MOPAC internal coordinates of N, CA, C and O (Angstrom, degrees):
PM7 1SCF
backbone

  N    0.0000 0     0.00 0     0.00 0    0    0    0
  C    1.4635 1     0.00 0     0.00 0    1    0    0
  C    1.5174 1   111.07 1     0.00 0    2    1    0
  O    1.2310 1   119.77 1   -47.61 1    3    2    1
  N    1.2869 1   118.04 1   132.39 1    3    2    1
  C    1.4278 1   122.83 1   176.83 1    5    3    2
  C    1.4819 1   110.19 1  -116.22 1    6    5    3
  O    1.2310 1   121.45 1   -53.12 1    7    6    5
  N    1.3490 1   114.84 1   126.88 1    7    6    5
  C    1.4807 1   120.10 1   179.31 1    9    7    6
  C    1.5160 1   108.59 1  -118.71 1   10    9    7
  O    1.2310 1   121.32 1   -28.48 1   11   10    9
  N    1.3196 1   115.09 1   151.52 1   11   10    9
  C    1.4632 1   119.87 1   178.48 1   13   11   10
  C    1.5292 1   107.15 1  -126.58 1   14   13   11
  O    1.2310 1   121.08 1   -43.09 1   15   14   13
  N    1.3197 1   115.54 1   136.91 1   15   14   13
  C    1.4519 1   118.95 1  -179.76 1   17   15   14
  C    1.5436 1   109.23 1  -144.48 1   18   17   15
  O    1.2310 1   121.14 1   -41.46 1   19   18   17
  N    1.3575 1   115.43 1   138.54 1   19   18   17
  C    1.4461 1   120.97 1  -179.51 1   21   19   18
  C    1.4955 1   113.18 1  -121.59 1   22   21   19
  O    1.2310 1   119.31 1   170.97 1   23   22   21
  N    1.2812 1   118.91 1    -9.03 1   23   22   21
  C    1.4781 1   123.15 1  -179.03 1   25   23   22
  C    1.5017 1   109.15 1  -130.89 1   26   25   23
  O    1.2310 1   121.66 1   -17.47 1   27   26   25
  N    1.3533 1   114.43 1   162.53 1   27   26   25
  C    1.4735 1   118.65 1   177.99 1   29   27   26
  C    1.5097 1   111.53 1   -60.66 1   30   29   27
  O    1.2310 1   120.11 1   142.69 1   31   30   29
  N    1.3517 1   117.40 1   -37.31 1   31   30   29
  C    1.4823 1   120.17 1   175.87 1   33   31   30
  C    1.5340 1   111.01 1   -60.99 1   34   33   31
  O    1.2310 1   120.31 1   135.18 1   35   34   33
  N    1.3061 1   117.01 1   -44.82 1   35   34   33
  C    1.4430 1   120.92 1  -177.71 1   37   35   34
  C    1.5294 1   110.52 1   -67.96 1   38   37   35
  O    1.2310 1   119.97 1   143.09 1   39   38   37
  N    1.3393 1   117.66 1   -36.91 1   39   38   37
  C    1.4596 1   119.33 1   175.62 1   41   39   38
  C    1.5050 1   110.64 1   -63.48 1   42   41   39
  O    1.2310 1   120.75 1   134.81 1   43   42   41
  N    1.3571 1   116.16 1   -45.19 1   43   42   41
  C    1.4516 1   120.16 1   179.22 1   45   43   42
  C    1.5239 1   112.34 1   -60.19 1   46   45   43
  O    1.2310 1   121.14 1   137.90 1   47   46   45
  N    1.3183 1   115.43 1   -42.10 1   47   46   45
  C    1.4686 1   118.91 1   177.24 1   49   47   46
  C    1.5217 1   112.94 1   -62.37 1   50   49   47
  O    1.2310 1   121.09 1   139.55 1   51   50   49
  N    1.2884 1   115.51 1   -40.45 1   51   50   49
  C    1.4920 1   120.70 1   177.66 1   53   51   50
  C    1.5154 1   111.54 1   -63.33 1   54   53   51
  O    1.2310 1   121.44 1   137.05 1   55   54   53
  N    1.3378 1   114.85 1   -42.95 1   55   54   53
  C    1.4809 1   119.76 1   178.47 1   57   55   54
  C    1.5204 1   108.59 1   -61.27 1   58   57   55
  O    1.2310 1   119.92 1   131.97 1   59   58   57
  N    1.3675 1   117.76 1   -48.03 1   59   58   57
  C    1.4250 1   121.86 1  -178.69 1   61   59   58
  C    1.4978 1   113.17 1   -60.67 1   62   61   59
  O    1.2310 1   120.74 1   134.91 1   63   62   61
  N    1.3746 1   116.19 1   -45.09 1   63   62   61
  C    1.4788 1   119.33 1   178.66 1   65   63   62
  C    1.5105 1   111.43 1   -61.47 1   66   65   63
  O    1.2310 1   120.04 1   137.60 1   67   66   65
  N    1.3319 1   117.54 1   -42.40 1   67   66   65
  C    1.4413 1   121.58 1  -179.09 1   69   67   66
  C    1.5413 1   109.20 1   -63.17 1   70   69   67
  O    1.2310 1   120.62 1   132.98 1   71   70   69
  N    1.3478 1   116.43 1   -47.02 1   71   70   69
  C    1.4522 1   121.65 1  -178.58 1   73   71   70
  C    1.5312 1   109.16 1   -58.99 1   74   73   71
  O    1.2310 1   120.52 1   131.82 1   75   74   73
  N    1.3076 1   116.61 1   -48.18 1   75   74   73
  C    1.4766 1   119.13 1  -178.20 1   77   75   74
  C    1.5482 1   111.87 1   -67.15 1   78   77   75
  O    1.2310 1   120.33 1   145.58 1   79   78   77
  N    1.3433 1   116.96 1   -34.42 1   79   78   77
  C    1.4691 1   119.63 1   178.24 1   81   79   78
  C    1.5605 1   110.56 1   -63.22 1   82   81   79
  O    1.2310 1   120.40 1   150.22 1   83   82   81
  N    1.3207 1   116.85 1   -29.78 1   83   82   81
  C    1.4461 1   121.94 1   177.59 1   85   83   82
  C    1.5263 1   111.56 1   -82.14 1   86   85   83
  O    1.2310 1   120.62 1   170.37 1   87   86   85
  N    1.3111 1   116.42 1    -9.63 1   87   86   85
  C    1.4789 1   120.68 1  -179.10 1   89   87   86
  C    1.5473 1   111.96 1    78.82 1   90   89   87
  O    1.2310 1   121.08 1  -157.83 1   91   90   89
  N    1.3264 1   115.54 1    22.17 1   91   90   89
  C    1.4828 1   120.53 1  -178.29 1   93   91   90
  C    1.4722 1   110.55 1   -95.72 1   94   93   91
  O    1.2310 1   121.42 1   -29.88 1   95   94   93
  N    1.3312 1   114.89 1   150.12 1   95   94   93
  C    1.4741 1   122.72 1   170.79 1   97   95   94
  C    1.5386 1   107.83 1   -92.43 1   98   97   95
  O    1.2310 1   121.31 1   -10.25 1   99   98   97
  N    1.3346 1   115.11 1   169.75 1   99   98   97
  C    1.4178 1   117.97 1   174.32 1  101   99   98
  C    1.5560 1   109.95 1   -63.77 1  102  101   99
  O    1.2310 1   120.55 1   149.39 1  103  102  101
  N    1.3148 1   116.56 1   -30.61 1  103  102  101
  C    1.4357 1   120.93 1   174.88 1  105  103  102
  C    1.5045 1   114.81 1   -62.83 1  106  105  103
  O    1.2310 1   121.20 1   143.83 1  107  106  105
  N    1.3311 1   115.30 1   -36.17 1  107  106  105
  C    1.4863 1   121.36 1   176.53 1  109  107  106
  C    1.5323 1   109.46 1   -63.90 1  110  109  107
  O    1.2310 1   120.21 1   135.50 1  111  110  109
  N    1.3426 1   117.21 1   -44.50 1  111  110  109
  C    1.4640 1   120.03 1   178.20 1  113  111  110
  C    1.4980 1   109.93 1   -65.34 1  114  113  111
  O    1.2310 1   120.86 1   138.74 1  115  114  113
  N    1.3279 1   115.96 1   -41.26 1  115  114  113
  C    1.4765 1   121.27 1   178.75 1  117  115  114
  C    1.5047 1   109.46 1   -56.75 1  118  117  115
  O    1.2310 1   119.37 1   133.34 1  119  118  117
  N    1.3303 1   118.81 1   -46.66 1  119  118  117
  C    1.4576 1   123.00 1  -179.33 1  121  119  118
  C    1.5117 1   112.88 1   -61.83 1  122  121  119
  O    1.2310 1   120.90 1   144.37 1  123  122  121
  N    1.3253 1   115.89 1   -35.63 1  123  122  121
  C    1.4827 1   122.40 1  -177.82 1  125  123  122
  C    1.5184 1   113.58 1   -77.68 1  126  125  123
  O    1.2310 1   121.03 1   157.76 1  127  126  125
  N    1.3235 1   115.63 1   -22.24 1  127  126  125
  C    1.4847 1   120.73 1  -175.02 1  129  127  126
  C    1.4856 1   114.11 1  -115.64 1  130  129  127
  O    1.2310 1   119.35 1   173.63 1  131  130  129
  N    1.3291 1   118.85 1    -6.37 1  131  130  129
  C    1.4615 1   124.48 1  -174.07 1  133  131  130
  C    1.5304 1   112.07 1    56.42 1  134  133  131
  O    1.2310 1   121.03 1  -144.59 1  135  134  133
  N    1.3192 1   115.64 1    35.41 1  135  134  133
  C    1.4669 1   122.44 1   177.12 1  137  135  134
  C    1.5305 1   106.01 1  -110.21 1  138  137  135
  O    1.2310 1   120.91 1   -26.00 1  139  138  137
  N    1.3199 1   115.87 1   154.00 1  139  138  137
  C    1.4329 1   118.76 1   178.06 1  141  139  138
  C    1.5622 1   112.49 1   -71.30 1  142  141  139
  O    1.2310 1   120.09 1   -29.15 1  143  142  141
  N    1.2876 1   117.43 1   150.85 1  143  142  141
  C    1.4588 1   120.22 1   178.21 1  145  143  142
  C    1.4929 1   110.50 1   -58.80 1  146  145  143
  O    1.2310 1   120.02 1   143.84 1  147  146  145
  N    1.3135 1   117.58 1   -36.16 1  147  146  145
  C    1.4943 1   121.87 1   178.23 1  149  147  146
  C    1.5385 1   111.85 1   -63.22 1  150  149  147
  O    1.2310 1   120.26 1   148.51 1  151  150  149
  N    1.2965 1   117.11 1   -31.49 1  151  150  149
  C    1.4628 1   121.31 1   175.04 1  153  151  150
  C    1.5122 1   111.81 1   -70.44 1  154  153  151
  O    1.2310 1   119.92 1   139.35 1  155  154  153
  N    1.3084 1   117.75 1   -40.65 1  155  154  153
  C    1.4504 1   123.07 1   176.22 1  157  155  154
  C    1.5139 1   109.64 1   -62.94 1  158  157  155
  O    1.2310 1   120.40 1   136.69 1  159  158  157
  N    1.3320 1   116.85 1   -43.31 1  159  158  157
  C    1.4613 1   123.40 1   178.02 1  161  159  158
  C    1.5335 1   110.49 1   -60.55 1  162  161  159
  O    1.2310 1   120.73 1   133.29 1  163  162  161
  N    1.3335 1   116.20 1   -46.71 1  163  162  161
  C    1.4702 1   120.95 1   179.82 1  165  163  162
  C    1.5196 1   110.27 1   -58.01 1  166  165  163
  O    1.2310 1   120.34 1   134.03 1  167  166  165
  N    1.3029 1   116.95 1   -45.97 1  167  166  165
  C    1.4591 1   122.42 1   178.53 1  169  167  166
  C    1.5179 1   111.55 1   -57.81 1  170  169  167
  O    1.2310 1   121.37 1   131.15 1  171  170  169
  N    1.3494 1   114.98 1   -48.85 1  171  170  169
  C    1.4605 1   119.97 1  -177.51 1  173  171  170
  C    1.5181 1   111.45 1   -67.33 1  174  173  171
  O    1.2310 1   120.38 1   153.45 1  175  174  173
  N    1.3493 1   116.88 1   -26.55 1  175  174  173
  C    1.4711 1   118.80 1   179.99 1  177  175  174
  C    1.5341 1   112.99 1   -88.58 1  178  177  175
  O    1.2310 1   121.13 1  -173.08 1  179  178  177
  N    1.3489 1   115.44 1     6.92 1  179  178  177
  C    1.4637 1   118.83 1   174.56 1  181  179  178
  C    1.5417 1   114.82 1    80.91 1  182  181  179
  O    1.2310 1   120.49 1  -158.72 1  183  182  181
  N    1.3037 1   116.68 1    21.28 1  183  182  181
  C    1.4532 1   121.23 1   177.51 1  185  183  182
  C    1.5185 1   109.18 1   -60.86 1  186  185  183
  O    1.2310 1   120.86 1   -57.37 1  187  186  185
  N    1.3418 1   115.96 1   122.63 1  187  186  185
  C    1.4828 1   121.01 1  -176.88 1  189  187  186
  C    1.5036 1   111.88 1   -78.98 1  190  189  187
  O    1.2310 1   118.29 1   178.38 1  191  190  189
  N    1.3263 1   120.86 1    -1.62 1  191  190  189
  C    1.4294 1   124.44 1   179.79 1  193  191  190
  C    1.5167 1   113.85 1   -93.49 1  194  193  191
  O    1.2310 1   120.31 1  -177.49 1  195  194  193
  N    1.3492 1   117.02 1     2.51 1  195  194  193
  C    1.4414 1   120.72 1   179.13 1  197  195  194
  C    1.5315 1   112.08 1   -71.92 1  198  197  195
  O    1.2310 1   119.78 1   -48.00 1  199  198  197
  N    1.2955 1   118.03 1   132.00 1  199  198  197
  C    1.4740 1   122.44 1  -179.17 1  201  199  198
  C    1.5289 1   111.12 1   -68.45 1  202  201  199
  O    1.2310 1   121.52 1   -32.52 1  203  202  201
  N    1.3158 1   114.69 1   147.48 1  203  202  201
  C    1.4473 1   120.03 1   176.25 1  205  203  202
  C    1.5176 1   112.44 1   -57.26 1  206  205  203
  O    1.2310 1   120.58 1   139.03 1  207  206  205
  N    1.3229 1   116.50 1   -40.97 1  207  206  205
  C    1.4680 1   120.81 1   179.30 1  209  207  206
  C    1.5151 1   111.34 1   -61.64 1  210  209  207
  O    1.2310 1   120.08 1   145.37 1  211  210  209
  N    1.3300 1   117.44 1   -34.63 1  211  210  209
  C    1.4722 1   120.67 1   176.76 1  213  211  210
  C    1.5157 1   109.73 1   -67.98 1  214  213  211
  O    1.2310 1   120.04 1   133.89 1  215  214  213
  N    1.2993 1   117.53 1   -46.11 1  215  214  213
  C    1.4666 1   121.38 1   178.72 1  217  215  214
  C    1.5566 1   110.61 1   -57.57 1  218  217  215
  O    1.2310 1   121.38 1   133.79 1  219  218  217
  N    1.3203 1   114.97 1   -46.21 1  219  218  217
  C    1.4574 1   118.28 1  -179.17 1  221  219  218
  C    1.5236 1   113.20 1   -66.57 1  222  221  219
  O    1.2310 1   119.86 1   145.68 1  223  222  221
  N    1.3200 1   117.87 1   -34.32 1  223  222  221
  C    1.4278 1   122.11 1   176.79 1  225  223  222
  C    1.5560 1   112.10 1   -64.39 1  226  225  223
  O    1.2310 1   120.86 1   134.06 1  227  226  225
  N    1.3348 1   115.96 1   -45.94 1  227  226  225
  C    1.4749 1   121.88 1   178.35 1  229  227  226
  C    1.5433 1   108.61 1   -65.03 1  230  229  227
  O    1.2310 1   120.18 1   135.85 1  231  230  229
  N    1.3108 1   117.26 1   -44.15 1  231  230  229
  C    1.4946 1   118.46 1   179.37 1  233  231  230
  C    1.5169 1   111.25 1   -62.63 1  234  233  231
  O    1.2310 1   119.78 1   140.97 1  235  234  233
  N    1.2918 1   118.02 1   -39.03 1  235  234  233
  C    1.4461 1   119.83 1   178.09 1  237  235  234
  C    1.5435 1   111.14 1   -64.30 1  238  237  235
  O    1.2310 1   120.65 1   137.95 1  239  238  237
  N    1.2973 1   116.37 1   -42.05 1  239  238  237
  C    1.4677 1   120.05 1   179.41 1  241  239  238
  C    1.5239 1   109.54 1   -63.51 1  242  241  239
  O    1.2310 1   119.35 1   147.82 1  243  242  241
  N    1.3066 1   118.84 1   -32.18 1  243  242  241
  C    1.4692 1   120.65 1   179.42 1  245  243  242
  C    1.4924 1   113.57 1   -89.56 1  246  245  243
  O    1.2310 1   120.78 1   179.38 1  247  246  245
  N    1.3267 1   116.11 1    -0.62 1  247  246  245
  C    1.4969 1   120.16 1   178.03 1  249  247  246
  C    1.5351 1   110.01 1    76.86 1  250  249  247
  O    1.2310 1   119.48 1  -152.52 1  251  250  249
  N    1.3019 1   118.59 1    27.48 1  251  250  249
  C    1.4611 1   121.44 1   178.17 1  253  251  250
  C    1.4881 1   111.66 1   -99.30 1  254  253  251
  O    1.2310 1   120.62 1   -24.66 1  255  254  253
  N    1.3167 1   116.43 1   155.34 1  255  254  253
  C    1.4638 1   123.81 1   178.98 1  257  255  254
  C    1.4625 1   111.06 1  -113.14 1  258  257  255
  O    1.2310 1   119.11 1   -39.15 1  259  258  257
  N    1.3258 1   119.30 1   140.85 1  259  258  257
  C    1.4561 1   125.48 1   178.75 1  261  259  258
  C    1.5359 1   107.30 1   -98.56 1  262  261  259
  O    1.2310 1   119.76 1   -59.82 1  263  262  261
  N    1.3127 1   118.06 1   120.18 1  263  262  261
  C    1.4655 1   122.20 1   179.44 1  265  263  262
  C    1.5362 1   107.89 1  -130.72 1  266  265  263
  O    1.2310 1   120.97 1   -37.81 1  267  266  265
  N    1.2857 1   115.75 1   142.19 1  267  266  265
  C    1.4806 1   121.75 1   171.24 1  269  267  266
  C    1.5257 1   107.88 1  -104.35 1  270  269  267
  O    1.2310 1   120.00 1   -56.12 1  271  270  269
  N    1.3262 1   117.60 1   123.88 1  271  270  269
  C    1.4417 1   122.65 1  -178.95 1  273  271  270
  C    1.5102 1   107.09 1  -127.24 1  274  273  271
  O    1.2310 1   122.19 1   -51.54 1  275  274  273
  N    1.3129 1   113.41 1   128.46 1  275  274  273
  C    1.5096 1   117.48 1   179.42 1  277  275  274
  C    1.5003 1   107.48 1   -77.60 1  278  277  275
  O    1.2310 1   122.85 1   -49.63 1  279  278  277
  N    1.3168 1   112.14 1   130.37 1  279  278  277
  C    1.5019 1   120.53 1   175.90 1  281  279  278
  C    1.5187 1   107.18 1  -122.04 1  282  281  279
  O    1.2310 1   121.02 1    -0.92 1  283  282  281
  N    1.2922 1   115.65 1   179.08 1  283  282  281
  C    1.4585 1   121.13 1   176.22 1  285  283  282
  C    1.5167 1   111.48 1   -58.91 1  286  285  283
  O    1.2310 1   120.64 1   -37.73 1  287  286  285
  N    1.3233 1   116.38 1   142.27 1  287  286  285
  C    1.4769 1   119.51 1   177.83 1  289  287  286
  C    1.5056 1   109.37 1    88.84 1  290  289  287
  O    1.2310 1   121.70 1   -16.03 1  291  290  289
  N    1.3197 1   114.36 1   163.97 1  291  290  289
  C    1.5031 1   121.70 1  -178.41 1  293  291  290
  C    1.5225 1   106.66 1  -103.79 1  294  293  291
  O    1.2310 1   120.90 1   -59.40 1  295  294  293
  N    1.3390 1   115.89 1   120.60 1  295  294  293
  C    1.4311 1   122.28 1   174.86 1  297  295  294
  C    1.5124 1   108.06 1  -126.94 1  298  297  295
  O    1.2310 1   120.56 1   -58.51 1  299  298  297
  N    1.3365 1   116.53 1   121.49 1  299  298  297
  C    1.4356 1   121.09 1   177.76 1  301  299  298
  C    1.5079 1   109.15 1   -85.20 1  302  301  299
  O    1.2310 1   120.30 1   -38.28 1  303  302  301
  N    1.3092 1   117.03 1   141.72 1  303  302  301
  C    1.4615 1   121.60 1   178.85 1  305  303  302
  C    1.5176 1   112.61 1   -56.84 1  306  305  303
  O    1.2310 1   120.66 1   149.26 1  307  306  305
  N    1.3395 1   116.34 1   -30.74 1  307  306  305
  C    1.4716 1   121.65 1   179.05 1  309  307  306
  C    1.5423 1   108.81 1   -63.87 1  310  309  307
  O    1.2310 1   119.14 1   150.62 1  311  310  309
  N    1.3548 1   119.25 1   -29.38 1  311  310  309
  C    1.4613 1   121.09 1  -179.69 1  313  311  310
  C    1.4884 1   111.77 1   -73.22 1  314  313  311
  O    1.2310 1   119.67 1   159.92 1  315  314  313
  N    1.3475 1   118.24 1   -20.08 1  315  314  313
  C    1.4115 1   121.51 1  -179.41 1  317  315  314
  C    1.5313 1   112.65 1   -81.51 1  318  317  315
  O    1.2310 1   120.68 1   143.40 1  319  318  317
  N    1.3322 1   116.31 1   -36.60 1  319  318  317
  C    1.4547 1   120.01 1  -175.71 1  321  319  318
  C    1.5114 1   110.46 1  -104.54 1  322  321  319
  O    1.2310 1   120.10 1   180.00 1  323  322  321

């Protein structure tokens, strides 16, 4: 499955969809990452204050890969997070 996301909300939605497709709860992700359930929830809800290290930890637990792909238009990484 390939997902594309350009905003914090879209990233959160992709994380949530992947988690649910695996049949995992936020608690399951929390246990695999040693992050609080509230942190997982914030990420899934598109909170722009989530640290990059947190995002990468959750993605690794879910078996997701982070890739930057240049598309049309100029998007600064700061606009995503």
